[in-house]
N, C-alpha and C positions, 0 to 999 in steps of 0.2 A: 376797361383795362387799356393801358397805353403800351406802345412798343417799348421794349427795353433791350439794352445792349450791355454785355458784360465783357470787360477787358481785363486780362491778367496783367499785372505790373510786378515789378521786382519784389515789393513787400506787401502784396495783397491784390485787391480787385477794385476796379472803378466800374460802377453801375450807372449807366445813363438812361434816364426815363424822360423822354421828351427833352426839355431844356435843363432839367435838374440832374445833378451828379452826386452820387454817394460813394464814399470810400469805405471799404471793408478790409480789415487786416486778417481777420479770421475766416477761413472757409466755412466753418460751422455756423458762424453768425450770418454770413452771406446766405447760406442755404436755408437757415431758419427764417430770416426776414423775407427771402424770396417765396418760401412756402406761405407765409402770412399774407404776402401781397397777392399771390395767386388765389388764395381763399377769399380775400375781401379787399380788393384794390382801393376802394373808396375810403375805408376805415384807415388803412395803413398810410395812404397819402395824407389824410387829415392829421394823423399823429405826427408824421414827419414835418409837415408844414407848421404845426404848432410848436415843435421843438426848435425850429429855425425861423423865428419871426422876421429876421432881416431879409430872408429870401422871399417873403410875401409882401414886402413893401414897408414894413415897420421900420422906425428909425432906431439906430443903435445896433451894437453887435449882438448876436444870439448868445443866450446864456446856456452853456452846455449842461445837460443833466448827466448822471453817471452812465445812463444808457447811451447817450450821444458819445461820451468819452470812450466807452467800450467799442462803439462802432468805428471810431476814428483811430483809436490807439490799440485796441485789443484789451481783453479783460485784465490781464496781468499788469500791463503798463498803466491802465486807467486806475487800478487799485493803488499802485505806487504814487501816482499823481495826486490822488485824493488824500493819501496819507501825509503829504507834505504840508 
């Protein structure tokens, strides 16, 4: 398990794990993902790195899944975005 730091910002939370940063709008999503990470850090790290291939050295921008959109935008805004 790596050290992590959580910073509250105006519209959510920024979580720093080593050199990686994740943004959570929803406190419930943050707590859920934190629990998953504490239970199995290696699996959760693998899942996140697979969702964001540009961060692992692959070329091209990452293709966000609905889960990624929910993490960045919150579930309600993500659903509106997908409906467009």
